[in-house]
MDTraj code that builds the backbone (N, CA, C; nanometers):
import mdtraj as md
import numpy as np

residues = "MET TYR ASN LEU ILE LEU PHE TYR LEU VAL SER LEU PHE PHE PHE GLY SER VAL ARG ALA GLN GLU VAL ASP ILE PRO GLY GLN TYR GLN TRP LYS ASN ARG ILE LEU ILE VAL PHE ALA LYS SER GLU LYS SER ALA ASN TYR GLN LYS GLN LEU GLN LYS PHE GLU LYS GLN ARG GLU ALA LEU ILE GLU ARG ASP MET ILE ILE PHE SER VAL PHE ASP LYS LYS ILE ILE THR PRO GLU LYS GLU ILE SER SER ALA ALA SER ALA GLU HIS LEU ARG GLN GLN TYR ASN ILE SER GLY SER GLY LEU SER VAL VAL LEU VAL GLY LYS ASP GLY GLY GLU LYS LEU THR GLN HIS ASP PHE ILE PRO THR GLU LYS LEU PHE GLU LEU ILE ASP GLN MET PRO MET ARG ARG ARG GLU MET THR ASP LYS GLU PRO ASP".split()
xyz = np.array([
    [0.0833, -0.1194, 0.0000],
    [0.0000, 0.0000, 0.0000],
    [0.0874, 0.1253, 0.0000],
    [0.1930, 0.1243, 0.0840],
    [0.2837, 0.2381, 0.0917],
    [0.3472, 0.2653, -0.0446],
    [0.3872, 0.1584, -0.1161],
    [0.4484, 0.1743, -0.2487],
    [0.3506, 0.2366, -0.3478],
    [0.2261, 0.1983, -0.3394],
    [0.1243, 0.2524, -0.4283],
    [0.1045, 0.4021, -0.4049],
    [0.1000, 0.4417, -0.2779],
    [0.0854, 0.5829, -0.2441],
    [0.2073, 0.6615, -0.2900],
    [0.3255, 0.6067, -0.2672],
    [0.4493, 0.6729, -0.3099],
    [0.4515, 0.6877, -0.4617],
    [0.4125, 0.5813, -0.5330],
    [0.4081, 0.5859, -0.6785],
    [0.3116, 0.6951, -0.7258],
    [0.1948, 0.7010, -0.6625],
    [0.0948, 0.8011, -0.6987],
    [0.1495, 0.9425, -0.6773],
    [0.2119, 0.9670, -0.5633],
    [0.2652, 1.0999, -0.5328],
    [0.3771, 1.1388, -0.6285],
    [0.4663, 1.0443, -0.6570],
    [0.5758, 1.0722, -0.7511],
    [0.5187, 1.0988, -0.8897],
    [0.4215, 1.0176, -0.9319],
    [0.3592, 1.0373, -1.0633],
    [0.2896, 1.1725, -1.0717],
    [0.2163, 1.2069, -0.9672],
    [0.1464, 1.3345, -0.9638],
    [0.2451, 1.4503, -0.9741],
    [0.3528, 1.4410, -0.8987],
    [0.4542, 1.5465, -0.9022],
    [0.5179, 1.5551, -1.0405],
    [0.5603, 1.4393, -1.0939],
    [0.6300, 1.4391, -1.2223],
    [0.5397, 1.4838, -1.3359],
    [0.4260, 1.4190, -1.3504],
    [0.3379, 1.4517, -1.4624],
    [0.2717, 1.5867, -1.4443],
    [0.2412, 1.6239, -1.3233],
    [0.1861, 1.7561, -1.2975],
    [0.2845, 1.8645, -1.3354],
    [0.4115, 1.8440, -1.3050],
    [0.5150, 1.9411, -1.3379],
    [0.5331, 1.9530, -1.4879],
    [0.5339, 1.8391, -1.5565],
    [0.5510, 1.8424, -1.7019],
    [0.4352, 1.9176, -1.7655],
    [0.3137, 1.8864, -1.7248],
    [0.1971, 1.9531, -1.7832],
    [0.2006, 2.1016, -1.7534],
    [0.2361, 2.1387, -1.6334],
    [0.2409, 2.2802, -1.5981],
    [0.3447, 2.3523, -1.6827],
    [0.4582, 2.2897, -1.7080],
    [0.5612, 2.3534, -1.7900],
    [0.5137, 2.3711, -1.9331],
    [0.4415, 2.2732, -1.9844],
    [0.3944, 2.2810, -2.1221],
    [0.3073, 2.4032, -2.1454],
    [0.2275, 2.4397, -2.0485],
    [0.1313, 2.5466, -2.0693],
    [0.1684, 2.6763, -1.9982],
    [0.2847, 2.6838, -1.9424],
    [0.3282, 2.8047, -1.8733],
    [0.3817, 2.9034, -1.9767],
    [0.2896, 2.9620, -2.0517],
    [0.3314, 3.0482, -2.1616],
    [0.4121, 3.1687, -2.1147],
    [0.3676, 3.2475, -2.0177],
    [0.4527, 3.3607, -1.9824],
    [0.5886, 3.3180, -1.9266],
    [0.5917, 3.2120, -1.8473],
    [0.7109, 3.1607, -1.7804],
    [0.8454, 3.2036, -1.8341],
    [0.9013, 3.1280, -1.9260],
    [1.0371, 3.1535, -1.9736],
    [1.0484, 3.2785, -2.0605],
    [0.9366, 3.3325, -2.1035],
    [0.9387, 3.4502, -2.1904],
    [0.9138, 3.5799, -2.1156],
    [0.8723, 3.5694, -1.9886],
    [0.8376, 3.6887, -1.9119],
    [0.9567, 3.7835, -1.9042],
    [0.9291, 3.9107, -1.9247],
    [1.0240, 4.0213, -1.9249],
    [1.1162, 4.0200, -2.0464],
    [1.0987, 3.9228, -2.1377],
    [1.1793, 3.9166, -2.2601],
    [1.0943, 3.9397, -2.3844],
    [0.9741, 3.8806, -2.3841],
    [0.8907, 3.8825, -2.5039],
    [0.7462, 3.9190, -2.4741],
    [0.6819, 3.9766, -2.5749],
    [0.5372, 3.9898, -2.5769],
    [0.4883, 3.8675, -2.6533],
    [0.3794, 3.8109, -2.6093],
    [0.3353, 3.6837, -2.6658],
    [0.1989, 3.7003, -2.7318],
    [0.1896, 3.6524, -2.8538],
    [0.0621, 3.6435, -2.9235],
    [0.0208, 3.4973, -2.9208],
    [-0.0962, 3.4702, -2.8670],
    [-0.1485, 3.3347, -2.8669],
    [-0.2649, 3.3339, -2.9644],
    [-0.2509, 3.2573, -3.0703],
    [-0.3541, 3.2513, -3.1735],
    [-0.4281, 3.1185, -3.1578],
    [-0.5559, 3.1268, -3.1248],
    [-0.6401, 3.0088, -3.1063],
    [-0.7217, 2.9855, -3.2333],
    [-0.7259, 2.8622, -3.2792],
    [-0.8073, 2.8254, -3.3957],
    [-0.8381, 2.6765, -3.3882],
    [-0.9350, 2.6338, -3.4658],
    [-0.9711, 2.4913, -3.4661],
    [-0.8546, 2.4072, -3.5190],
    [-0.7946, 2.4505, -3.6296],
    [-0.6841, 2.3752, -3.6887],
    [-0.5939, 2.4687, -3.7680],
    [-0.4816, 2.4162, -3.8086],
    [-0.3870, 2.4931, -3.8896],
    [-0.4446, 2.5262, -4.0267],
    [-0.5447, 2.4525, -4.0682],
    [-0.6053, 2.4720, -4.2000],
    [-0.7177, 2.5751, -4.1993],
    [-0.7559, 2.6253, -4.0831],
    [-0.8629, 2.7248, -4.0739],
    [-0.8265, 2.8476, -4.1567],
    [-0.9203, 2.8920, -4.2392],
    [-0.8950, 3.0053, -4.3288],
    [-0.8580, 3.1321, -4.2510],
    [-0.9305, 3.1626, -4.1439],
    [-0.9008, 3.2833, -4.0661],
    [-0.7640, 3.2744, -3.9990],
    [-0.7272, 3.1550, -3.9521],
    [-0.5946, 3.1349, -3.8931],
    [-0.4866, 3.1626, -3.9977],
    [-0.5024, 3.1067, -4.1160],
    [-0.4045, 3.1270, -4.2235],
    [-0.3932, 3.2751, -4.2597],
    [-0.5071, 3.3426, -4.2693],
    [-0.5091, 3.4859, -4.3013],
    [-0.4357, 3.5658, -4.1923],
    [-0.4627, 3.5331, -4.0645],
    [-0.3984, 3.6041, -3.9540],
    [-0.2475, 3.5824, -3.9565],
    [-0.2049, 3.4595, -3.9770],
    [-0.0612, 3.4316, -3.9797],
    [0.0080, 3.4988, -4.0978],
    [-0.0595, 3.5065, -4.2121],
    [-0.0016, 3.5760, -4.3275],
    [0.0202, 3.7235, -4.2955],
    [-0.0759, 3.7841, -4.2271],
    [-0.0609, 3.9258, -4.1876],
    [0.0572, 3.9420, -4.0922],
    [0.0698, 3.8511, -3.9968],
    [0.1836, 3.8582, -3.9048],
    [0.3151, 3.8389, -3.9800],
    [0.3166, 3.7459, -4.0742],
    [0.4387, 3.7179, -4.1506],
    [0.4817, 3.8407, -4.2320],
    [0.3847, 3.9136, -4.2875],
    [0.4166, 4.0349, -4.3640],
    [0.4765, 4.1433, -4.2743],
    [0.4505, 4.1345, -4.1449],
    [0.4992, 4.2334, -4.0488],
    [0.6081, 4.1743, -3.9591],
    [0.6811, 4.0778, -4.0102],
    [0.7831, 4.0073, -3.9318],
    [0.8802, 4.1030, -3.8632],
    [0.9310, 4.2011, -3.9348],
    [1.0277, 4.2949, -3.8760],
    [0.9653, 4.3753, -3.7614],
    [0.8416, 4.4169, -3.7797],
    [0.7728, 4.4923, -3.6743],
    [0.7491, 4.4041, -3.5514],
    [0.7196, 4.2770, -3.5734],
    [0.7029, 4.1838, -3.4614],
    [0.8348, 4.1669, -3.3863],
    [0.9424, 4.1494, -3.4600],
    [1.0749, 4.1325, -3.3992],
    [1.1132, 4.2574, -3.3211],
    [1.0887, 4.3738, -3.3798],
    [1.1206, 4.5010, -3.3139],
    [1.0486, 4.5142, -3.1800],
    [0.9307, 4.4570, -3.1722],
    [0.8498, 4.4655, -3.0492],
    [0.8669, 4.3418, -2.9594],
    [0.9675, 4.2602, -2.9905],
    [0.9996, 4.1401, -2.9113],
    [0.8813, 4.0451, -2.9008],
    [0.8109, 4.0255, -3.0117],
    [0.6907, 3.9438, -3.0097],
    [0.7189, 3.8030, -3.0615],
    [0.6549, 3.7053, -2.9966],
    [0.6594, 3.5671, -3.0420],
    [0.5171, 3.5154, -3.0506],
    [0.4977, 3.4097, -3.1292],
    [0.3634, 3.3594, -3.1556],
    [0.3507, 3.2131, -3.1122],
    [0.2424, 3.1855, -3.0409],
    [0.2013, 3.0495, -3.0082],
    [0.0729, 3.0230, -3.0845],
    [0.0589, 2.9045, -3.1394],
    [-0.0652, 2.8651, -3.2054],
    [-0.1278, 2.7526, -3.1244],
    [-0.2539, 2.7708, -3.0884],
    [-0.3245, 2.6716, -3.0073],
    [-0.4436, 2.6211, -3.0876],
    [-0.4432, 2.4899, -3.1105],
    [-0.5507, 2.4254, -3.1852],
    [-0.6281, 2.3336, -3.0911],
    [-0.7241, 2.2611, -3.1437],
    [-0.8044, 2.1730, -3.0592],
    [-0.7199, 2.0670, -2.9888],
    [-0.6188, 2.0174, -3.0556],
    [-0.5457, 1.9036, -3.0003],
    [-0.3958, 1.9247, -2.9857],
    [-0.3475, 2.0450, -3.0078],
    [-0.2042, 2.0673, -2.9936],
    [-0.1717, 2.2152, -2.9829],
    [-0.0475, 2.2404, -2.9435],
    [0.0062, 2.3760, -2.9344],
    [0.1361, 2.3770, -3.0124],
    [0.1543, 2.4781, -3.0945],
    [0.2824, 2.4951, -3.1622],
    [0.3492, 2.6167, -3.1015],
    [0.4658, 2.5952, -3.0446],
    [0.5398, 2.7006, -2.9776],
    [0.6353, 2.7666, -3.0768],
    [0.6999, 2.8760, -3.0390],
    [0.7984, 2.9368, -3.1296],
    [0.9116, 2.8407, -3.1673],
    [0.9361, 2.7433, -3.0804],
    [1.0393, 2.6441, -3.1090],
    [0.9843, 2.5287, -3.1922],
    [0.8571, 2.5374, -3.2300],
    [0.7860, 2.4387, -3.3115],
    [0.7609, 2.3079, -3.2378],
    [0.7668, 2.3065, -3.1069],
    [0.7319, 2.1881, -3.0291],
    [0.5809, 2.1712, -3.0345],
    [0.5370, 2.0496, -3.0356],
    [0.3925, 2.0244, -3.0392],
    [0.3518, 1.9617, -2.9069],
    [0.2484, 2.0176, -2.8462],
    [0.2035, 1.9747, -2.7140],
    [0.0767, 1.8915, -2.7231],
    [0.0183, 1.8635, -2.6102],
    [-0.0963, 1.7734, -2.6011],
    [-0.2313, 1.8460, -2.6081],
    [-0.3352, 1.7677, -2.6338],
    [-0.4712, 1.8207, -2.6355],
    [-0.5102, 1.8749, -2.4980],
    [-0.4649, 1.8086, -2.3922],
    [-0.4960, 1.8549, -2.2566],
    [-0.4350, 1.9923, -2.2315],
    [-0.3148, 2.0155, -2.2795],
    [-0.2501, 2.1459, -2.2625],
    [-0.3220, 2.2534, -2.3420],
    [-0.3671, 2.2189, -2.4619],
    [-0.4419, 2.3143, -2.5442],
    [-0.5718, 2.3532, -2.4731],
    [-0.6392, 2.2559, -2.4169],
    [-0.7629, 2.2833, -2.3444],
    [-0.7352, 2.3687, -2.2201],
    [-0.6254, 2.3412, -2.1535],
    [-0.5879, 2.4203, -2.0350],
    [-0.5687, 2.5676, -2.0729],
    [-0.5030, 2.5927, -2.1861],
    [-0.4830, 2.7313, -2.2305],
    [-0.6149, 2.7971, -2.2684],
    [-0.7026, 2.7228, -2.3309],
    [-0.8342, 2.7776, -2.3644],
    [-0.9077, 2.8202, -2.2375],
    [-0.8981, 2.7385, -2.1345],
    [-0.9618, 2.7732, -2.0074],
    [-0.8907, 2.8905, -1.9408],
    [-0.7583, 2.8885, -1.9417],
    [-0.6799, 2.9949, -1.8780],
    [-0.7128, 3.1316, -1.9366],
    [-0.7298, 3.1384, -2.0681],
    [-0.7569, 3.2660, -2.1342],
    [-0.9045, 3.2824, -2.1721],
    [-0.9902, 3.1950, -2.1188],
    [-1.1347, 3.2039, -2.1364],
    [-1.1748, 3.2077, -2.2842],
    [-1.1207, 3.1138, -2.3601],
    [-1.1504, 3.1031, -2.5027],
    [-1.2464, 2.9868, -2.5224],
    [-1.3660, 3.0181, -2.5683],
    [-1.4625, 2.9118, -2.5946],
    [-1.4868, 2.9051, -2.7447],
    [-1.5314, 2.7923, -2.7905],
    [-1.5552, 2.7750, -2.9329],
    [-1.4259, 2.7471, -3.0068],
    [-1.4394, 2.7289, -3.1358],
    [-1.3210, 2.6933, -3.2135],
    [-1.2866, 2.7981, -3.3191],
    [-1.3514, 2.9139, -3.3116],
    [-1.3202, 3.0210, -3.4053],
    [-1.1870, 3.0853, -3.3722],
    [-1.1457, 3.1777, -3.4549],
    [-1.0192, 3.2474, -3.4347],
    [-1.0285, 3.3425, -3.3155],
    [-0.9301, 3.3341, -3.2281],
    [-0.9136, 3.4294, -3.1180],
    [-0.7655, 3.4589, -3.1055],
    [-0.7342, 3.5830, -3.0695],
    [-0.5950, 3.6233, -3.0505],
    [-0.5832, 3.6882, -2.9136],
    [-0.4849, 3.6431, -2.8366],
    [-0.4591, 3.6982, -2.7042],
    [-0.3177, 3.7563, -2.7053],
    [-0.3056, 3.8786, -2.6561],
    [-0.1754, 3.9420, -2.6395],
    [-0.1383, 3.9372, -2.4924],
    [-0.0223, 3.8807, -2.4630],
    [0.0306, 3.8743, -2.3275],
    [0.1534, 3.9646, -2.3239],
    [0.1543, 4.0586, -2.2313],
    [0.2651, 4.1534, -2.2221],
    [0.3895, 4.0911, -2.1620],
    [0.4977, 4.1657, -2.1667],
    [0.6244, 4.1183, -2.1098],
    [0.6119, 4.0891, -1.9610],
    [0.5177, 4.1552, -1.8948],
    [0.4969, 4.1323, -1.7513],
    [0.4143, 4.0072, -1.7240],
    [0.3689, 3.9393, -1.8302],
    [0.2898, 3.8177, -1.8151],
    [0.1405, 3.8426, -1.8069],
    [0.0989, 3.9690, -1.8098],
    [-0.0428, 4.0027, -1.8013],
    [-0.1112, 4.0007, -1.9366],
    [-0.2366, 3.9638, -1.9358],
    [-0.3169, 3.9634, -2.0572],
    [-0.3526, 4.1070, -2.0931],
    [-0.3141, 4.1507, -2.2118],
    [-0.3344, 4.2895, -2.2536],
    [-0.4504, 4.3071, -2.3505],
    [-0.4816, 4.2023, -2.4252],
    [-0.5885, 4.2110, -2.5251],
    [-0.6363, 4.0712, -2.5578],
    [-0.7675, 4.0586, -2.5726],
    [-0.8266, 3.9358, -2.6260],
    [-0.9217, 3.9778, -2.7362],
    [-0.8990, 3.9243, -2.8546],
    [-0.9806, 3.9558, -2.9718],
    [-1.0367, 3.8249, -3.0245],
    [-1.1682, 3.8149, -3.0365],
    [-1.2313, 3.6922, -3.0834],
    [-1.2597, 3.6987, -3.2326],
    [-1.1627, 3.7444, -3.3050],
    [-1.1737, 3.7563, -3.4501],
    [-1.0360, 3.7980, -3.5024],
    [-1.0268, 3.8130, -3.6313],
    [-0.9047, 3.8609, -3.6952],
    [-0.8652, 3.9952, -3.6351],
    [-0.7363, 4.0159, -3.6113],
    [-0.6907, 4.1451, -3.5588],
    [-0.5950, 4.2093, -3.6589],
    [-0.6257, 4.3301, -3.7034],
    [-0.5330, 4.4003, -3.7932],
    [-0.4021, 4.4305, -3.7192],
    [-0.2912, 4.4123, -3.7865],
    [-0.1618, 4.4354, -3.7217],
    [-0.1468, 4.5813, -3.6785],
    [-0.2072, 4.6737, -3.7527],
    [-0.1976, 4.8150, -3.7161],
    [-0.2583, 4.8389, -3.5777],
    [-0.3732, 4.7788, -3.5532],
    [-0.4403, 4.7926, -3.4236],
    [-0.3534, 4.7325, -3.3129],
    [-0.2970, 4.6177, -3.3391],
    [-0.2109, 4.5501, -3.2420],
    [-0.0879, 4.6346, -3.2105],
    [-0.0206, 4.6853, -3.3123],
    [0.1008, 4.7648, -3.2910],
    [0.0689, 4.8970, -3.2213],
    [-0.0446, 4.9556, -3.2543],
    [-0.0854, 5.0798, -3.1891],
    [-0.1036, 5.0585, -3.0386],
    [-0.1694, 4.9495, -3.0040],
    [-0.1897, 4.9165, -2.8623],
    [-0.0552, 4.8951, -2.7919],
    [0.0322, 4.8175, -2.8522],
    [0.1625, 4.7889, -2.7915],
    [0.2450, 4.9158, -2.7781],
    [0.2457, 4.9975, -2.8822],
    [0.3291, 5.1186, -2.8814],
    [0.2818, 5.2221, -2.7800],
    [0.1616, 5.2065, -2.7267],
    [0.1126, 5.2964, -2.6221],
    [0.1492, 5.2479, -2.4818],
    [0.1992, 5.1254, -2.4717],
    [0.2330, 5.0688, -2.3414],
    [0.3588, 5.1354, -2.2856],
    [0.3620, 5.1634, -2.1558],
    [0.4781, 5.2316, -2.0958],
    [0.6123, 5.1603, -2.1211],
    [0.6139, 5.0294, -2.1107],
    [0.7390, 4.9571, -2.1326],
    [0.7871, 4.9722, -2.2765],
    [0.6954, 4.9655, -2.3712],
    [0.7304, 4.9819, -2.5127],
    [0.7785, 5.1240, -2.5392],
    [0.7164, 5.2233, -2.4766],
    [0.7606, 5.3618, -2.4944],
    [0.9047, 5.3796, -2.4473],
    [0.9361, 5.3163, -2.3337],
    [1.0752, 5.3222, -2.2845],
    [1.1700, 5.2544, -2.3831],
    [1.1276, 5.1423, -2.4383],
    [1.2105, 5.0708, -2.5358],
    [1.2386, 5.1594, -2.6574],
    [1.1352, 5.2285, -2.7040],
    [1.1518, 5.3143, -2.8216],
    [1.2427, 5.4322, -2.7890],
    [1.2297, 5.4886, -2.6699],
    [1.3146, 5.5999, -2.6273],
    [1.4592, 5.5557, -2.6145],
    [1.4809, 5.4377, -2.5590],
    [1.6169, 5.3850, -2.5405],
    [1.6853, 5.3564, -2.6738],
    [1.6092, 5.3279, -2.7795],
    [1.6671, 5.2958, -2.9099],
    [1.6951, 5.4201, -2.9935],
    [1.6407, 5.5347, -2.9524],
    [1.6624, 5.6574, -3.0299],
    [1.8091, 5.6967, -3.0227],
    [1.8672, 5.7378, -3.1376],
    [2.0069, 5.7826, -3.1378],
    [2.0199, 5.9164, -3.0636],
    [2.1330, 5.9353, -3.0017],
    [2.1585, 6.0613, -2.9272],
    [2.1848, 6.1776, -3.0191],
])
top = md.Topology()
chain = top.add_chain()
for i, resn in enumerate(residues, 1):
    res = top.add_residue(resn, chain, resSeq=i)
    for name in ("N", "CA", "C"):
        top.add_atom(name, md.element.get_by_symbol(name[0]), res)
traj = md.Trajectory(xyz[None], top)
């Protein structure tokens, strides 16, 4: 009986830790990157493809703003490192960011790890950049990059 309890506790600790790491989006990126989480039913969704094409056209602007993109589908997550996660982790993120349904949603997470915007539809990059460029941390970044 003792072995069974020990096994259960070790399993809970190990698997719980792995799952928590998989979905800890702000974690390793906090204070380094702004995170765009794009939720869609699948990679083949037309709105998802359209949104990613818009982001791709603005690659330099995304890089300038220290932005990275996570894609969350019904059964997996694609991280900036292209790792693919589990359906349980995808569902956990949907719950964490209060995303229901399978339509396109975009969540912006700031460098501080806080949720800055949730859009349940396509988001124009101009609107996104305008919002980011008004943030105090981004203003400091822009000031620090100005030549003397």
